[in-house]
N, C-alpha and C positions, 0 to 999 in steps of 0.2 A: 552270557554264559559264564558259569562258575565251575571250577574244577577243585575237587577235594579228594583226600586219600582215605580209604577204608582198609581194614584188615579182615581176613577170613581164614579160618583153619581148614586147609584143603587136604592135608595128609600128615602122617607121623611115621616115625620109625624108632626102633629100640636102639639104645646106646649101650654098648658093652663097657663094663667097668671091671676093675679087679674083683669086685664082690659078686659079679653076675656072670656066670659061665655062659658060653655061647649057646649051650643047649637048653638054657632056661626058657621056661614058658612065661610069657609076659601077659599081664592083665592090663586092660585099658587104662586103669588109673595109675599104672606105673610108667606109662609111655610119656615121652617128651614131645609135646606138640610144637610144630614150627609153623608160624603164620606166614602166608604169602601175601605180599602187598598187592593190592588190586586198585588200579586207578579207575575211578568211576566219574564220568562226566554228568553233571546235573545242570540242566538249562533252567535258569530261573527267569521266567518271563517278567518283563517290567509291567507294573500295574497299569492297565489301560486308563483308569480314572486319573492317575497322576499325570500320564502323558497328555491326556485331553486338557487338564487344567493348565499344564505348562504351555500348550499350544494357544489356549485362549488368552493367557496372560501376555504372551509375546505379541499376539494379534492386537490386543487392546493397547499395549504400549506403543506399537507401531502406528496405530491410528491416531493416538494422542499426539505423537510427535509430528505427523503429517498435518493434522488439523491445526496444531499450534503454529507451524510454519506458514500455512495458508492464511490463518487468521491474522498473524502479525503483518504479513505482507499486505493483506487487504486493508487492515487498519491504517498502515503507513500511507497507503495510496489514497485512502478516503479522507485522511486528516489533512486536507489542504495540500494537494500536490503543488498548486500555485494558489496561495490563499489570499483573498482580499478581505482581511479582517480589520483593517485600520478603521474604516468607516463603519464596519459591522457593529462595533461596540456602541456606536451612536444610534444606529437604526434598528437595533435588535427587537424593539417593541413595535415596530411598524409592520402592520399586517398587509399582505398583498393578496389579490385574487388570482385564481388560475386564469391563464390567457385563453383566448379562443383556440389558439393552436400553438403548439411548441415546435412547429416546423417552419420557421421563418427562414426562407432562403432568399438572399439578395445578391444582385450582381455586384461584383467587387470592382471598385474604381481604384486601381493601383496607380500611384504616381501623382495624384492630385493633392492640392493643399487641403488642410483640415477645415471643417466648418467653423464659422464665427460664433456658433451657438455655445461652444465650449467656454468654460470660465477662463479668465486671463492667465491663471496659473498653469493651465494646460496648454493654452496657445503660446505661452512662453517657450515651449519645447517644440514648436511646429517644425522648424527645419530638420531637427533630429527625428521627429516622429515620421516625417516623410521618408527620410533616409532609412530608418529601421523597417518601415513598412515595405519599401522597395526591396530591401535585402531578403525579405521572406515572402514577397509577392502577395501581400494582403492590403486591403483598403486602409489608408491612413486614418480614416474616421473610426474604424474598428479599434485600431491601436489607441487613438485618442479617447475613445469611449472607455476602454479598460483603464487607462491612466486616470481618467476623471474619477471613476468609482474607487479605484485602488488607493490612490495617494493624492489626488488633485494636484499633481505636479510636485509633490514634496520628495526630493531625492533621498532624504534621510528618514522617511516615515518607517516606523516599526510597529507591527501589530502585536496584540497580546499573544498570538500564536507564534510569533517570531518571524513573520514574513517581512521582507526587507525591500526598501527602495521604491522607485517610481512605479514598478509593476507588482510590488508585494510578492516577491518570489521567495519560496521557502529555502532555508539554508542548504538542504540536501541536494539542491539542483546545481550548486556551485562546486568548482574544484577547490581544493584546500587552500591554494594560493591566490584565489580570486577575491577582489574587493566587491562584496555583495551590493554595496550602495553606489558603486561607480555607475553613472547613468548608462553608459554604453554596455557594460557587462550585464547590468540588470535587465536592460532592454533585450539584449541578445538571448538571454535565458527565457525571459517572459514571452517575447513575441514568437520565438521559436516554438515554445510550448503551445501557444494559441494556434499557430499555423498547423501544428500536428493535430489539434482538435478539429480544425476545419477540414483537414484531409480525412480524418476519421469519420466525420459526419457528412462527407460528400458535399461540403460547402454550406451546410446548414448553420447559419450564423447564430441563431438562438441556442441550439444545442452546443455549439462551440463555446459560446459565452458561459453556458452552464457548466461545461466541462472545464473551463479555465478556473472556475471557483471550486467545483466539486470533484475534479479529476476525470479520468477517462471513463470511469463507471457511470458518472452522471451524464456524460456526453452520449452514452449508449442507451440511456433510459429516457424517462419522460417525467413531467411535472409531479405526478402523484408519488413517484419514487424518490424525489429529491428531498434534502433537508430543508428546513425553513429558511436557512441562510441562502442556500442555492436558489430557492424560489424567489427570494428578494433580489438576489443578484441578477437573475434572469429578467425580472420585471424592470429593474432600473436600466440594465444594459440594452435590452431590446427596445425599450421605449425611447431612450435617448438616441440610439442609432437609427431607428425608423424615422424619427422626427428630423434628424440630420439629413437622411437620405431624401426625404420629401422636400427638403429645402424650406422648412418652416422658419418663420421669422424669429420664433422663440421656442424653447423646449419646455413644455409643461412637465414632462417627466423629470428633467434636470432640476426644475424649480422645486418639485416635490422631494427630490433627493436632498437638495440643499436644506430644505425645511426640516427634513427628518434627521438631520445631524451632519450632513455633508459640509455645511457652511463652516463649522469649526475646523474641519480638516483643511479647507481652502484658506482659512485665515492663517493657520499654521504654515501652509505652503507659501503664502504671500510673504509672510515675515521672513521665511528662510530664503526666498528668492529676491527679497528687497523690492517687492511690487507694492506700490501705494494704492490705497482704495480710490 
């Protein structure tokens, strides 16, 4: 609403002067007009089109901000919550086929020693693997399987994506004052994350392995929705773990993994740990 002032002449009267007697007859053009100020309120309505445009712009900006926050959060989660990319650089060209089922659920043997099928670099850590597995109530062979693929037992392994240590845990999982490559600290972060994926999938080992590599989103989906890296990770991890659980005398999947590039990672780990061939 806007208020402005107008003037209008509502009445007039003669003014007596020394030159005009009181009995004089006055003509209209001789009169002195006095204007009365009148306040008039004028309501100027805002333009509907402008208001609609303003509302649309506000809505669009709000949606862009919300989408940006969700997208950033999703990307951060999907870009290796716990990334196993050290070996991935070596096996990126290795194709794998879809499994018969992505729902492998296996009984968990907590507290037992790890299988002799794992490479010497992984077996080097056996006492600690059993300890870490007991702390989070998971099968030690699951923990050993993850270590096998992630670092082959190299505590100082670093991936191209920045994943660190024995379990290739991404830096944002650590507190600012933590040593990411300290075996116990690295294991605490990595094994705890895997235990969360087991709980998320109701004990589905295959989906938990996929989730360890691809995040909780991968654990909640299936093969056709995974990245090529997560598909490879699933193939290696479930194959090795199933052969270990069956008590096979050797692991065909582990041999394939070594041939696909894992051997170089194990050589690096052996040199770091002082293990001779």
